[in-house]
Legacy VTK file of the C-alpha trace (Angstrom):
# vtk DataFile Version 3.0
C-alpha trace
ASCII
DATASET POLYDATA
POINTS 215 float
71.309 -29.399 -35.821
67.844 -30.348 -37.073
66.569 -30.320 -33.468
67.808 -26.758 -32.980
66.082 -25.622 -36.193
62.771 -27.211 -35.111
62.827 -25.368 -31.803
63.592 -22.082 -33.533
60.718 -22.585 -35.983
58.233 -23.329 -33.156
59.345 -20.192 -31.320
58.859 -18.073 -34.438
55.331 -19.488 -34.966
54.396 -18.711 -31.336
55.535 -15.097 -31.736
53.436 -14.816 -34.907
50.213 -16.149 -33.308
50.481 -14.145 -30.050
49.139 -10.817 -31.461
46.182 -12.619 -33.005
45.192 -14.096 -29.634
45.574 -10.731 -27.935
43.345 -9.085 -30.536
40.684 -11.768 -30.102
40.738 -11.375 -26.317
40.433 -7.607 -26.707
37.425 -8.016 -29.009
35.649 -10.265 -26.545
36.257 -8.144 -23.459
36.565 -4.642 -24.830
34.224 -4.448 -27.817
31.203 -6.325 -26.425
30.941 -8.949 -29.178
31.618 -12.028 -27.005
29.943 -13.783 -24.095
30.478 -10.761 -21.846
29.297 -8.240 -24.424
26.718 -5.509 -24.264
23.779 -6.831 -22.229
21.443 -4.163 -23.612
21.580 -5.847 -27.012
19.417 -8.615 -25.510
16.569 -6.271 -24.457
13.874 -4.373 -26.293
11.628 -1.446 -25.256
7.922 -2.081 -25.862
4.587 -0.412 -25.201
2.368 -2.577 -22.980
-1.176 -1.240 -22.482
0.034 2.338 -22.744
3.041 1.815 -20.443
6.667 1.763 -21.646
8.591 -1.262 -20.362
11.857 -3.029 -21.216
11.829 -6.796 -21.661
14.193 -9.481 -22.867
14.012 -10.108 -26.597
13.126 -13.738 -25.922
10.139 -12.855 -23.746
8.935 -10.403 -26.412
7.818 -13.411 -28.444
7.629 -16.217 -25.887
5.276 -14.414 -23.462
2.818 -13.410 -26.126
3.300 -9.635 -26.001
2.369 -9.443 -29.665
-0.950 -11.137 -28.940
-1.714 -8.479 -26.318
-1.374 -5.716 -28.889
2.036 -4.576 -27.586
4.535 -3.067 -30.008
8.175 -2.002 -30.074
8.701 1.664 -29.246
10.451 3.696 -31.937
10.703 7.414 -32.729
7.832 6.995 -35.203
5.745 4.676 -32.992
5.857 6.200 -29.481
4.038 4.755 -26.470
1.095 7.020 -25.676
-0.601 6.498 -22.256
-4.236 5.495 -22.534
-6.678 8.093 -21.162
-8.532 7.140 -18.009
-12.252 6.574 -18.542
-14.421 9.385 -17.188
-16.296 8.793 -13.985
-19.980 8.135 -14.530
-22.190 11.155 -14.028
-23.806 11.257 -10.591
-27.449 12.093 -10.040
-28.012 14.489 -7.146
-31.452 14.925 -5.563
-32.560 17.909 -3.484
-35.407 17.990 -0.973
-37.044 21.326 -0.184
-39.814 21.586 2.394
-41.331 23.654 5.163
-40.422 21.854 8.361
-42.649 21.778 11.431
-41.706 20.157 14.703
-43.798 19.765 17.807
-43.265 18.298 21.251
-42.042 19.493 24.617
-40.373 22.478 22.941
-43.653 23.664 21.459
-44.165 24.213 17.754
-41.795 25.830 15.305
-41.542 25.991 11.565
-38.933 26.884 8.975
-37.704 25.794 5.546
-35.475 22.742 5.359
-33.373 21.779 2.360
-30.711 19.168 1.769
-29.125 17.389 -1.197
-28.051 13.769 -1.521
-26.752 11.373 -4.142
-29.577 9.398 -5.694
-29.883 6.065 -3.863
-29.989 2.746 -5.692
-31.319 -0.659 -4.738
-27.850 -1.581 -3.432
-26.467 1.780 -2.219
-28.012 4.438 0.026
-27.800 8.071 -1.019
-25.202 10.135 0.845
-26.395 13.481 2.221
-24.082 16.289 1.125
-22.910 18.861 3.696
-24.412 22.316 3.355
-28.133 21.779 3.748
-29.962 23.942 6.288
-32.989 24.079 8.546
-33.933 27.625 9.477
-35.748 28.149 12.786
-36.395 31.865 12.913
-33.057 33.520 13.619
-31.366 30.154 14.201
-29.865 28.266 11.261
-29.046 24.602 11.778
-26.520 23.279 9.268
-26.893 19.762 7.870
-23.473 18.102 7.843
-24.258 14.621 6.540
-26.491 11.596 6.752
-28.063 9.078 4.412
-31.240 8.451 2.398
-31.962 4.760 1.715
-33.493 3.639 -1.573
-36.736 2.704 0.192
-36.932 6.113 1.865
-37.202 4.371 5.224
-34.464 5.111 7.752
-33.472 8.597 6.559
-30.774 10.146 8.764
-29.773 13.819 8.918
-27.033 15.245 11.141
-27.279 18.870 12.313
-24.773 21.381 13.670
-25.532 24.658 15.355
-22.651 27.122 15.738
-20.176 24.359 14.944
-21.425 21.937 17.607
-23.408 18.769 16.888
-26.755 19.209 18.605
-29.185 16.663 17.161
-29.988 14.213 14.437
-33.136 13.389 12.526
-34.300 9.827 11.952
-37.367 9.175 9.845
-38.785 8.482 6.416
-39.028 10.233 3.072
-42.001 9.060 1.006
-44.202 10.820 -1.568
-42.223 14.042 -1.001
-43.106 13.993 2.717
-40.415 13.956 5.391
-41.549 12.573 8.745
-39.651 11.425 11.810
-38.193 12.503 15.127
-35.233 14.467 16.442
-32.722 12.582 18.561
-29.526 13.493 20.405
-26.228 12.360 18.875
-23.798 10.411 21.077
-22.143 12.629 23.687
-24.647 15.476 23.376
-27.266 16.627 25.883
-30.493 14.668 25.582
-32.944 16.144 23.100
-36.485 16.452 24.491
-38.595 13.372 23.895
-41.644 13.372 21.628
-40.067 15.912 19.271
-41.565 14.937 15.953
-40.948 16.461 12.555
-43.329 16.476 9.626
-43.035 18.433 6.407
-44.318 18.303 2.888
-42.068 19.382 0.077
-40.598 18.487 -3.269
-37.743 16.369 -4.542
-35.918 17.240 -7.751
-33.044 15.243 -9.215
-30.438 16.431 -11.713
-27.458 14.695 -13.273
-24.166 16.266 -12.375
-21.666 16.791 -15.188
-18.895 14.207 -15.044
-15.373 15.595 -15.059
-13.193 14.342 -17.893
-9.937 12.725 -16.768
-6.857 12.735 -18.969
-4.219 10.081 -18.731
-1.076 11.103 -16.881
LINES 1 216
215 0 1 2 3 4 5 6 7 8 9 10 11 12 13 14 15 16 17 18 19 20 21 22 23 24 25 26 27 28 29 30 31 32 33 34 35 36 37 38 39 40 41 42 43 44 45 46 47 48 49 50 51 52 53 54 55 56 57 58 59 60 61 62 63 64 65 66 67 68 69 70 71 72 73 74 75 76 77 78 79 80 81 82 83 84 85 86 87 88 89 90 91 92 93 94 95 96 97 98 99 100 101 102 103 104 105 106 107 108 109 110 111 112 113 114 115 116 117 118 119 120 121 122 123 124 125 126 127 128 129 130 131 132 133 134 135 136 137 138 139 140 141 142 143 144 145 146 147 148 149 150 151 152 153 154 155 156 157 158 159 160 161 162 163 164 165 166 167 168 169 170 171 172 173 174 175 176 177 178 179 180 181 182 183 184 185 186 187 188 189 190 191 192 193 194 195 196 197 198 199 200 201 202 203 204 205 206 207 208 209 210 211 212 213 214
Protein backbone atom coordinates (compact mmCIF):
# COMPACT_ATOMS: atom_id res chain seq x y z
CA UNK A 1 0.00 0.00 0.00
CA UNK A 2 2.81 2.40 0.91
CA UNK A 3 4.52 1.60 -2.42
CA UNK A 4 1.39 2.55 -4.35
CA UNK A 5 1.12 5.87 -2.46
CA UNK A 6 4.78 6.71 -3.21
CA UNK A 7 4.27 6.17 -6.92
CA UNK A 8 1.15 8.32 -6.91
CA UNK A 9 2.97 11.13 -5.09
CA UNK A 10 5.88 11.08 -7.59
CA UNK A 11 3.42 11.25 -10.49
CA UNK A 12 1.65 14.23 -8.94
CA UNK A 13 4.98 16.07 -8.43
CA UNK A 14 5.95 15.46 -12.08
CA UNK A 15 2.65 16.92 -13.30
CA UNK A 16 3.23 19.98 -11.10
CA UNK A 17 6.78 20.67 -12.40
CA UNK A 18 6.00 20.11 -16.11
CA UNK A 19 4.42 23.56 -16.77
CA UNK A 20 7.37 25.27 -15.10
CA UNK A 21 9.82 23.53 -17.44
CA UNK A 22 7.70 24.39 -20.46
CA UNK A 23 7.60 28.05 -19.44
CA UNK A 24 11.38 28.13 -18.99
CA UNK A 25 11.94 26.56 -22.40
CA UNK A 26 9.57 29.08 -23.96
CA UNK A 27 11.45 31.97 -22.34
CA UNK A 28 14.77 30.75 -23.67
CA UNK A 29 13.64 30.10 -27.23
CA UNK A 30 10.78 32.51 -27.71
CA UNK A 31 11.63 35.61 -25.67
CA UNK A 32 15.34 35.95 -26.49
CA UNK A 33 16.64 35.92 -22.90
CA UNK A 34 18.71 32.70 -23.14
CA UNK A 35 21.73 31.49 -25.07
CA UNK A 36 19.86 31.79 -28.37
CA UNK A 37 18.43 35.22 -27.61
CA UNK A 38 18.49 38.45 -29.54
CA UNK A 39 21.92 38.75 -31.16
CA UNK A 40 21.49 42.49 -31.70
CA UNK A 41 21.74 43.03 -27.95
CA UNK A 42 25.46 42.23 -28.28
CA UNK A 43 26.17 45.00 -30.83
CA UNK A 44 26.40 48.77 -30.67
CA UNK A 45 26.29 51.47 -33.39
CA UNK A 46 29.21 53.91 -33.23
CA UNK A 47 30.63 56.81 -35.21
CA UNK A 48 34.15 56.06 -36.45
CA UNK A 49 35.90 58.99 -38.16
CA UNK A 50 32.60 60.32 -39.46
CA UNK A 51 31.34 56.91 -40.63
CA UNK A 52 28.52 54.97 -38.93
CA UNK A 53 29.45 51.35 -38.21
CA UNK A 54 28.11 48.53 -36.03
CA UNK A 55 30.53 46.62 -33.82
CA UNK A 56 30.36 44.06 -31.05
CA UNK A 57 30.05 45.56 -27.59
CA UNK A 58 33.24 43.79 -26.56
CA UNK A 59 35.28 45.31 -29.39
CA UNK A 60 33.90 48.76 -28.52
CA UNK A 61 36.23 48.76 -25.52
CA UNK A 62 38.81 46.11 -26.37
CA UNK A 63 39.84 47.60 -29.75
CA UNK A 64 40.31 51.08 -28.40
CA UNK A 65 37.49 52.83 -30.26
CA UNK A 66 37.19 55.28 -27.39
CA UNK A 67 40.84 56.24 -27.78
CA UNK A 68 40.22 57.04 -31.46
CA UNK A 69 37.55 59.57 -30.54
CA UNK A 70 34.66 57.30 -31.60
CA UNK A 71 31.33 57.58 -29.81
CA UNK A 72 28.02 55.74 -29.62
CA UNK A 73 25.40 57.08 -32.02
CA UNK A 74 22.18 58.29 -30.39
CA UNK A 75 19.35 60.60 -31.48
CA UNK A 76 21.11 63.47 -29.68
CA UNK A 77 24.64 62.54 -30.82
CA UNK A 78 24.35 61.69 -34.54
CA UNK A 79 27.29 60.70 -36.74
CA UNK A 80 28.06 63.62 -39.05
CA UNK A 81 30.40 62.88 -42.02
CA UNK A 82 33.59 64.91 -41.95
CA UNK A 83 33.91 67.40 -44.83
CA UNK A 84 36.59 66.65 -47.39
CA UNK A 85 39.49 69.11 -47.33
CA UNK A 86 39.47 71.54 -50.25
CA UNK A 87 41.93 70.99 -53.03
CA UNK A 88 44.86 73.37 -52.91
CA UNK A 89 44.54 76.35 -55.21
CA UNK A 90 46.41 75.91 -58.49
CA UNK A 91 48.57 78.60 -60.02
CA UNK A 92 48.04 78.99 -63.76
CA UNK A 93 50.56 80.84 -65.95
CA UNK A 94 49.84 82.31 -69.38
CA UNK A 95 52.39 83.12 -72.07
CA UNK A 96 51.52 85.76 -74.67
CA UNK A 97 53.90 86.58 -77.50
CA UNK A 98 54.24 87.50 -81.14
CA UNK A 99 55.52 84.37 -82.84
CA UNK A 100 57.86 84.41 -85.82
CA UNK A 101 59.02 81.32 -87.66
CA UNK A 102 61.47 81.08 -90.50
CA UNK A 103 62.86 78.28 -92.63
CA UNK A 104 61.96 76.56 -95.87
CA UNK A 105 58.41 77.89 -95.59
CA UNK A 106 59.62 81.49 -95.49
CA UNK A 107 58.77 83.87 -92.69
CA UNK A 108 55.45 84.32 -90.95
CA UNK A 109 54.30 85.98 -87.79
CA UNK A 110 51.26 85.92 -85.54
CA UNK A 111 50.33 86.07 -81.86
CA UNK A 112 50.73 82.91 -79.81
CA UNK A 113 49.19 82.33 -76.40
CA UNK A 114 48.89 79.32 -74.15
CA UNK A 115 48.27 78.62 -70.46
CA UNK A 116 49.84 75.99 -68.23
CA UNK A 117 49.91 74.97 -64.58
CA UNK A 118 52.87 76.49 -62.81
CA UNK A 119 55.72 73.96 -62.80
CA UNK A 120 57.59 73.00 -59.64
CA UNK A 121 61.01 71.53 -59.04
CA UNK A 122 59.46 68.04 -59.08
CA UNK A 123 56.52 68.44 -61.51
CA UNK A 124 56.36 69.95 -65.00
CA UNK A 125 53.56 72.35 -65.84
CA UNK A 126 50.77 70.89 -67.97
CA UNK A 127 49.71 72.96 -70.99
CA UNK A 128 45.94 73.49 -71.00
CA UNK A 129 43.99 72.95 -74.24
CA UNK A 130 42.68 76.09 -75.90
CA UNK A 131 45.78 78.13 -76.64
CA UNK A 132 46.22 79.41 -80.20
CA UNK A 133 48.80 80.49 -82.74
CA UNK A 134 47.33 82.71 -85.43
CA UNK A 135 49.03 82.70 -88.84
CA UNK A 136 47.05 85.19 -90.88
CA UNK A 137 43.74 83.53 -91.68
CA UNK A 138 44.90 80.20 -90.24
CA UNK A 139 44.42 79.48 -86.54
CA UNK A 140 46.39 76.61 -85.05
CA UNK A 141 44.90 75.31 -81.80
CA UNK A 142 47.18 74.22 -78.96
CA UNK A 143 45.84 70.97 -77.51
CA UNK A 144 48.42 70.14 -74.85
CA UNK A 145 52.06 69.84 -73.96
CA UNK A 146 54.32 70.57 -71.01
CA UNK A 147 56.54 73.31 -69.56
CA UNK A 148 59.35 72.03 -67.31
CA UNK A 149 60.43 73.97 -64.23
CA UNK A 150 63.76 74.82 -65.87
CA UNK A 151 62.02 76.10 -68.99
CA UNK A 152 64.13 73.73 -71.06
CA UNK A 153 62.27 71.12 -73.09
CA UNK A 154 58.98 72.97 -73.59
CA UNK A 155 56.53 70.99 -75.74
CA UNK A 156 53.42 72.32 -77.48
CA UNK A 157 51.03 70.23 -79.58
CA UNK A 158 49.06 71.91 -82.39
CA UNK A 159 45.92 70.99 -84.33
CA UNK A 160 44.67 72.58 -87.50
CA UNK A 161 41.07 71.84 -88.51
CA UNK A 162 40.96 68.97 -86.04
CA UNK A 163 44.07 67.20 -87.36
CA UNK A 164 47.42 67.09 -85.56
CA UNK A 165 49.90 68.81 -87.84
CA UNK A 166 52.99 69.69 -85.81
CA UNK A 167 54.57 70.12 -82.43
CA UNK A 168 56.92 72.68 -80.96
CA UNK A 169 59.98 71.72 -78.95
CA UNK A 170 62.12 74.42 -77.38
CA UNK A 171 62.80 76.58 -74.37
CA UNK A 172 61.05 79.30 -72.41
CA UNK A 173 63.47 81.62 -70.60
CA UNK A 174 63.27 85.31 -69.66
CA UNK A 175 59.86 85.53 -71.35
CA UNK A 176 61.37 84.37 -74.67
CA UNK A 177 60.09 81.27 -76.45
CA UNK A 178 62.58 79.70 -78.85
CA UNK A 179 62.70 76.33 -80.57
CA UNK A 180 61.70 74.40 -83.66
CA UNK A 181 58.59 72.89 -85.21
CA UNK A 182 58.54 69.13 -85.65
CA UNK A 183 56.09 66.61 -87.10
CA UNK A 184 54.14 64.44 -84.64
CA UNK A 185 54.21 60.66 -85.14
CA UNK A 186 52.16 59.58 -88.15
CA UNK A 187 51.98 63.04 -89.72
CA UNK A 188 53.65 64.30 -92.90
CA UNK A 189 57.18 65.52 -92.27
CA UNK A 190 57.37 69.18 -91.31
CA UNK A 191 60.00 71.12 -93.28
CA UNK A 192 63.42 71.08 -91.65
CA UNK A 193 65.07 74.21 -90.26
CA UNK A 194 61.72 75.68 -89.20
CA UNK A 195 62.67 77.69 -86.16
CA UNK A 196 60.44 79.72 -83.89
CA UNK A 197 61.46 82.71 -81.82
CA UNK A 198 59.21 85.12 -79.97
CA UNK A 199 59.40 87.55 -77.13
CA UNK A 200 56.44 87.95 -74.85
CA UNK A 201 55.23 88.00 -71.29
CA UNK A 202 54.31 85.45 -68.65
CA UNK A 203 51.70 86.20 -66.01
CA UNK A 204 50.65 83.80 -63.27
CA UNK A 205 47.43 83.87 -61.24
CA UNK A 206 46.11 81.59 -58.53
CA UNK A 207 42.93 79.82 -59.47
CA UNK A 208 40.16 79.73 -56.87
CA UNK A 209 39.94 76.32 -55.23
CA UNK A 210 36.51 74.72 -55.26
CA UNK A 211 35.14 73.85 -51.84
CA UNK A 212 34.16 70.19 -51.42
CA UNK A 213 31.46 69.13 -48.99
CA UNK A 214 31.40 65.73 -47.43
CA UNK A 215 28.91 63.31 -48.94
